[in-house]
C-alpha positions in Angstrom: -37.3 27.1 106.9 -35.3 25.5 109.7 -36.4 24.6 113.3 -34.9 27.8 114.6 -36.7 29.9 112.3 -40.0 28.1 112.9 -39.5 28.5 116.6 -38.9 32.3 116.3 -41.9 32.8 113.9 -44.2 30.9 116.3 -42.9 32.0 119.8 -46.2 33.8 120.5 -48.4 31.1 119.2 -50.0 29.3 122.3 -50.8 26.1 120.5 -48.5 24.5 117.7 -49.8 21.2 116.1 -47.7 18.8 114.3 -48.8 16.0 112.0 -47.6 13.4 109.4 -50.0 11.0 107.5 -50.5 8.7 110.4 -48.7 10.8 113.4 -46.9 7.7 114.4 -43.1 8.6 113.7 -42.4 11.8 111.8 -45.1 14.0 113.5 -44.0 13.0 117.1 -40.4 13.4 116.2 -41.0 16.7 114.8 -42.9 17.9 117.8 -40.0 16.7 119.9 -37.3 18.5 118.0 -39.4 21.6 118.0 -40.0 21.6 121.8 -36.3 21.0 122.6 -35.3 23.7 120.1 -37.8 26.2 121.6 -36.7 25.6 125.1 -33.1 26.0 124.1 -33.7 29.3 122.0 -36.1 30.9 124.6 -34.4 29.8 127.7 -37.1 30.5 130.3 -38.4 33.5 128.4 -41.3 31.5 126.8 -45.1 32.0 127.0 -47.4 29.2 128.2 -47.9 27.0 125.2 -48.8 23.6 124.0 -47.1 21.6 121.4 -49.7 18.8 120.0 -49.2 15.9 117.7 -52.5 15.2 115.8 -54.0 12.0 116.9 -54.3 9.7 113.8 -52.4 12.0 111.6 -53.8 13.8 108.5 -55.0 10.5 107.3 -57.9 10.5 110.0 -58.2 14.0 109.9 -59.1 14.2 106.1 -61.2 11.1 106.4 -63.4 12.9 109.2 -63.2 16.5 107.8 -62.6 16.2 104.0 -66.2 17.7 103.1 -65.6 20.7 105.2 -64.0 23.5 103.2 -63.0 25.5 106.2 -60.9 22.8 107.3 -59.6 21.0 104.1 -58.8 22.9 100.9 -58.8 21.2 97.4 -59.4 17.8 98.8 -58.7 15.2 96.2 -60.1 11.6 96.5 -57.4 10.1 94.3 -54.7 11.2 96.5 -56.3 9.5 99.5 -57.4 6.3 97.7 -54.6 4.0 99.1 -55.0 2.9 102.7 -52.6 4.6 105.0 -53.5 2.6 108.1 
């Protein structure tokens, strides 16, 4: 799916969260591109919404919530054995 498609699919969603492993480069860039595209496509007809970057990325999220199956599915310790920080 391209960014235009994502904007159209999520135009009624009040909170959109972006992340990457650490949320230092790719996650913030994706959030910026999404917000710019959303502004261009919806041109003043947008709902109140938030575009958020997950602080610490999925690396910190999985470290904190890996044991909660309602938040993380199929967590594999071998995938996260390397230090992402």
